[in-house]
C-alpha positions in Angstrom: 10.0 19.0 -11.6 8.3 19.0 -15.0 4.5 19.1 -15.1 2.6 17.1 -17.7 -1.1 17.7 -18.3 -2.9 15.5 -20.7 -6.5 14.9 -21.6 -8.0 11.5 -21.0 -11.3 10.1 -22.2 -12.9 8.3 -19.3 -15.9 6.0 -19.4 -16.6 4.5 -16.0 -19.9 3.6 -14.3 -19.4 3.2 -10.5 -18.3 6.7 -9.3 -19.1 8.3 -6.0 -19.6 12.1 -6.7 -18.5 14.1 -3.7 -18.9 17.5 -5.3 -21.7 19.4 -3.6 -23.8 16.2 -3.7 -26.3 14.3 -1.7 -23.5 11.8 -1.1 -21.7 14.3 1.1 -24.8 14.7 3.3 -25.4 10.9 3.5 -21.8 10.4 4.5 -21.9 13.4 6.9 -19.1 15.1 5.0 -18.6 18.7 4.1 -16.3 20.1 1.4 -14.1 21.4 4.3 -13.8 17.8 5.6 -12.6 16.6 2.2 -10.1 19.4 1.8 -8.8 19.3 5.4 -5.0 19.0 5.7 -3.4 16.6 8.0 -3.3 13.2 6.4 0.5 13.1 6.7 0.3 13.9 10.4 -2.3 11.2 10.9 -0.1 8.7 9.2 2.9 9.7 11.3 0.7 8.9 14.4 -0.1 5.5 12.9 -3.7 6.6 12.1 -5.7 6.7 8.9 -7.0 10.1 7.9 -10.7 10.3 7.2 -10.1 10.9 3.5 -8.0 7.8 3.3 -10.7 5.8 5.1 -13.1 7.0 2.5 -10.8 6.0 -0.4 -10.2 2.6 1.1 -13.9 2.0 1.6 -14.6 3.0 -2.0 -11.9 0.7 -3.2 -13.2 -2.2 -1.1 -16.8 -1.5 -2.4 -15.5 -2.0 -5.9 -16.2 1.6 -7.0 -14.4 2.6 -10.1 -13.7 6.1 -8.9 -14.3 9.1 -6.7 -15.0 12.7 -7.9 -13.7 15.0 -5.2 -12.9 18.6 -4.7 -9.2 19.5 -5.3 -7.2 20.6 -2.3 -4.4 22.0 -4.5 -6.3 24.2 -6.9 -9.8 25.2 -7.9 -11.7 22.4 -9.5 -12.1 18.7 -9.0 -10.1 15.5 -9.1 -11.2 12.2 -10.5 -9.6 9.3 -8.6 -9.7 6.1 -10.6 -9.2 2.7 -9.0 -7.6 0.8 -11.9 -8.1 -2.6 -10.2 -11.9 -2.0 -10.1 -12.4 -1.1 -13.7 -15.1 -3.1 -15.4 -14.6 -4.7 -18.8 -16.7 -2.0 -20.5 -14.7 0.8 -18.8 -12.3 2.8 -20.9 -9.4 5.1 -20.2 -8.0 6.6 -23.4 -5.2 9.2 -23.5 -5.9 12.0 -25.9 -3.3 13.6 -28.0 0.2 12.5 -29.1 0.3 9.2 -27.2 -2.1 7.9 -29.9 -5.8 7.8 -30.1 -5.8 4.0 -30.2 -4.1 3.6 -26.8 -6.7 2.1 -24.4 -6.8 0.7 -20.9 -9.6 -1.8 -20.5 -10.8 -3.0 -17.1 -11.4 -6.5 -15.9 
């Protein structure tokens, strides 16, 4: 399967930072909790995994995104909830797709 990596300019306001942050302590989460495998098994049992609960809650609270540690590789992932983007929010692909291509929020 081909892998495409692109740069994206992101300007969003309401993001929950879960990278070594006070938010982890407030939510009683550790990095290990965020990286724990098992969401597929939880779903097979008809349950929601803790990370899915966190994502659903963030979506329902109208957050625009989550910055979380990556379980697949060193680094972080920015999860963006497109349906929660504000009118001033911008997602703009960088590179050959064209610098004028923009996704504006609601």
